[in-house]
C-alpha positions in Angstrom: -15.2 16.0 16.5 -12.1 15.4 14.4 -8.5 16.7 14.5 -7.4 19.4 12.1 -5.4 16.9 10.1 -8.4 14.6 9.8 -10.6 17.5 8.9 -8.3 18.4 6.1 -8.4 14.8 4.8 -12.2 15.0 4.9 -12.1 18.1 2.8 -9.9 16.4 0.2 -12.4 13.5 0.0 -15.3 15.9 -0.4 -13.4 17.7 -3.3 -13.2 14.4 -5.2 -16.8 13.6 -4.4 -17.8 17.0 -5.8 -15.8 16.4 -8.9 -17.5 13.1 -9.5 -20.9 14.6 -8.9 -20.1 17.2 -11.5 -19.2 14.5 -14.0 -22.5 12.8 -13.2 -24.4 16.0 -13.9 -25.6 16.3 -10.3 -23.3 19.2 -9.5 -22.4 22.2 -11.5 -23.3 22.3 -15.1 -20.9 20.7 -17.5 -18.7 23.2 -19.3 -19.2 23.4 -23.1 -17.0 21.1 -25.1 -13.9 22.9 -26.5 -14.0 20.8 -29.7 -17.2 21.2 -31.8 -16.7 17.7 -33.1 -16.7 16.4 -29.6 -19.9 18.3 -28.8 -21.7 16.5 -31.6 -20.4 13.0 -30.6 -22.2 11.8 -27.5 -20.3 8.5 -27.4 -17.0 10.3 -27.5 -18.1 12.5 -24.6 -19.3 9.4 -22.7 -16.0 7.7 -23.2 -14.0 10.7 -22.1 -16.3 11.2 -19.2 -15.7 7.6 -18.1 -12.0 8.0 -18.2 -12.2 11.3 -16.3 -14.4 9.5 -13.8 -12.0 6.7 -13.3 -9.1 9.1 -12.8 -11.1 11.0 -10.2 -12.1 7.7 -8.5 -8.4 6.8 -8.2 -7.8 10.2 -6.5 -10.9 9.6 -4.3 -9.6 6.2 -3.2 -6.2 7.6 -2.4 -7.7 10.5 -0.4 -10.0 8.0 1.4 -7.0 5.9 2.3 -5.3 9.0 3.7 -8.4 9.8 5.7 -8.5 6.3 7.1 -4.9 6.6 8.1 -5.5 9.9 9.9 -8.6 8.6 11.7 -6.8 5.4 12.8 -3.8 7.3 14.1 -6.0 9.8 15.9 -8.0 7.0 17.4 -4.9 5.3 18.8 -3.6 8.6 20.2 -7.0 9.4 21.9 -7.5 5.8 23.2 -4.1 5.6 24.7 -4.5 9.0 26.4 -7.8 7.9 27.9 -6.6 4.5 29.1 -5.2 4.2 32.7 -1.6 3.4 33.1 -1.0 -0.3 32.5 0.4 -1.9 35.7 2.2 -4.7 33.8 3.3 -5.7 30.3 0.4 -8.2 30.2 -2.1 -5.4 30.9 -0.5 -3.2 28.2 -0.8 -6.0 25.7 -4.4 -6.5 26.6 -5.1 -2.8 26.0 -3.4 -3.0 22.6 -5.4 -6.1 21.7 -8.6 -4.3 22.6 -7.6 -1.3 20.5 -6.9 -3.5 17.5 -10.1 -5.4 18.0 -12.2 -2.2 18.0 -10.7 -1.1 14.7 -11.2 -4.5 13.2 -14.8 -4.6 14.3 -15.6 -1.1 12.8 -14.0 -1.9 9.5 -15.2 -5.6 9.4 -11.7 -6.9 8.9 -9.6 -9.4 10.7 -7.5 -8.4 13.7 -4.4 -9.1 11.6 -5.6 -6.6 8.9 -6.5 -4.1 11.6 -3.1 -4.4 13.2 -1.5 -3.9 9.8 -3.5 -0.7 9.2 -2.6 0.7 12.6 1.1 0.0 11.9 0.9 1.6 8.5 -0.9 4.6 10.0 1.8 5.1 12.6 4.5 5.0 10.0 2.8 7.4 7.7 1.9 9.9 10.4 5.2 9.9 12.2 7.9 9.0 9.7 6.6 9.5 6.1 5.0 13.0 5.9 5.6 13.4 2.2 4.0 10.1 1.5 0.9 10.9 3.5 0.7 14.4 1.9 0.9 12.8 -1.6 -1.7 10.2 -0.7 -4.1 12.9 0.6 -3.5 15.0 -2.5 -4.5 12.0 -4.6 -1.2 11.8 -6.5 0.0 8.6 -4.8 -2.1 5.4 -4.4 -2.5 3.4 -1.3 -0.5 0.6 -2.9 2.4 3.0 -3.5 2.2 4.3 0.0 2.4 0.8 1.5 5.4 0.1 -0.6 7.2 3.1 0.9 6.2 1.9 4.4 7.5 -1.6 3.7 10.7 -0.5 2.0 11.6 2.0 4.7 11.1 -0.6 7.5 14.4 -1.2 9.2 15.9 2.1 8.0 17.0 4.8 10.5 15.3 8.2 10.3 17.9 9.6 7.9 17.5 6.6 5.6 13.7 6.8 5.7 13.7 10.5 5.0 16.2 10.0 2.2 14.3 7.3 0.4 11.0 9.2 0.7 12.6 12.5 -0.5 14.3 10.8 -3.4 10.9 9.8 -4.9 8.6 12.5 -3.7 10.6 15.7 -3.2 11.6 17.3 -6.5 14.0 19.6 -4.5 15.9 16.7 -3.0 19.7 16.6 -3.7 19.3 13.6 -6.0 15.6 13.3 -6.9 14.3 10.4 -9.0 14.2 11.0 -12.7 11.6 10.1 -15.2 8.0 9.3 -14.4 6.7 10.5 -11.0 6.3 7.8 -8.4 2.5 7.9 -8.4 2.4 7.3 -12.2 4.5 4.2 -12.1 2.8 0.8 -11.9 3.1 -0.3 -8.2 5.2 -3.3 -9.0 7.7 -1.2 -11.0 7.8 1.4 -8.2 8.6 -1.3 -5.7 11.6 -2.4 -7.7 12.9 1.2 -7.8 12.3 1.7 -4.1 14.0 -1.6 -3.2 17.0 -0.8 -5.4 17.4 2.6 -3.7 17.1 0.9 -0.3 19.7 -1.7 -1.1 22.2 0.9 -2.3 21.8 3.2 0.7 21.1 0.9 3.6 23.5 1.6 6.4 23.9 -2.1 7.3 25.7 -4.5 5.1 23.9 -7.2 3.2 25.4 -10.0 5.4 24.0 -8.4 8.5 20.6 -7.8 7.0 20.4 -11.3 5.6 21.2 -12.9 9.0 18.5 -10.8 10.6 15.9 -11.6 7.9 16.8 -15.3 7.9 15.8 -15.5 11.6 12.2 -14.7 10.4 12.0 -17.6 8.0 8.7 -19.5 8.2 6.1 -21.6 6.3 2.5 -20.6 6.2 -0.6 -22.6 5.4 -3.7 -20.9 4.0 -6.9 -22.9 3.4 -8.7 -22.1 0.1 -12.0 -23.2 -1.5 -12.9 -26.5 -3.2 -10.8 -28.5 -0.8 -7.6 -26.7 -1.8 -5.0 -24.8 0.2 -1.9 -22.6 -0.3 1.5 -23.5 1.2 3.9 -20.5 1.2 7.4 -20.3 2.5 9.8 -17.4 3.4 13.3 -18.7 3.0 16.8 -17.4 2.2 16.9 -16.8 -1.6 19.5 -19.5 -2.3 17.4 -22.1 -0.4 14.2 -21.0 -2.2 15.9 -21.0 -5.6 17.3 -24.5 -5.0 13.8 -25.9 -4.1 12.4 -24.2 -7.2 15.0 -25.6 -9.5 14.7 -29.1 -8.2 10.9 -29.0 -8.5 11.2 -27.7 -12.0 13.7 -30.4 -13.0 11.5 -33.1 -11.6 8.5 -31.7 -13.4 10.3 -31.6 -16.7 11.4 -35.2 -16.3 7.7 -36.1 -16.1 6.7 -34.3 -19.3 6.1 -36.4 -22.4 3.6 -37.0 -25.2 1.3 -38.9 -22.9 1.4 -36.3 -20.1 -1.5 -33.7 -20.5 -0.5 -31.6 -17.5 1.4 -28.4 -17.9 4.8 -27.7 -16.4 3.2 -25.6 -13.7 0.8 -28.4 -12.8 3.6 -30.9 -12.6 5.8 -28.7 -10.6 
């Protein structure tokens, strides 16, 4: 048994699956080619069919992501309703950890990834209705949806609604111009969303910088072949200073007898 919202998401996924089945020739018969030249060129029809298939797979992936969001949000709601009242904050934390662990086990992902999915699902189902609707329609990818979740974090309800409407509501007072959000490369869309956020954030940059600086940290991630990644989240001026000093030191080591690249020396 699923909720009405999850049921609608299932139907959207089924529509994409049916479209792919038709392309594969396992569904309805292919319509005759409009161009006689195309009808006589099987390679052209194959190439066009592959592009159509890739486009439909992209829609299917977006719709599947929307379904995952709906199911995750419904699971959280149902599980919390079934759970007895937690007598203490510790017991409440244990309940939340168990909830995250169940989702991680089902999806075969880490608890960190499961917690991130649940957080994204909560934001999309409670604060970003236009984003979730576009995701379910297949006009917005999961990467774009996550960018909207990330760039609206820390905004109040009015700011969140304003940013979302700017990019996804053509009837908004000042809608985004040019290419629709879902047709932009995700990295380019992030720049546009972040620019809007910076211009309309109710808090000043000094206040936001002080809050973010409190979260500065260094992370260590092991990799294969005896290697590892060391990443840092610093204030921009500190990070830029480290980068410039490392670059200057690397350039000083360059010479005709040094085979390593600047990146390797840095």
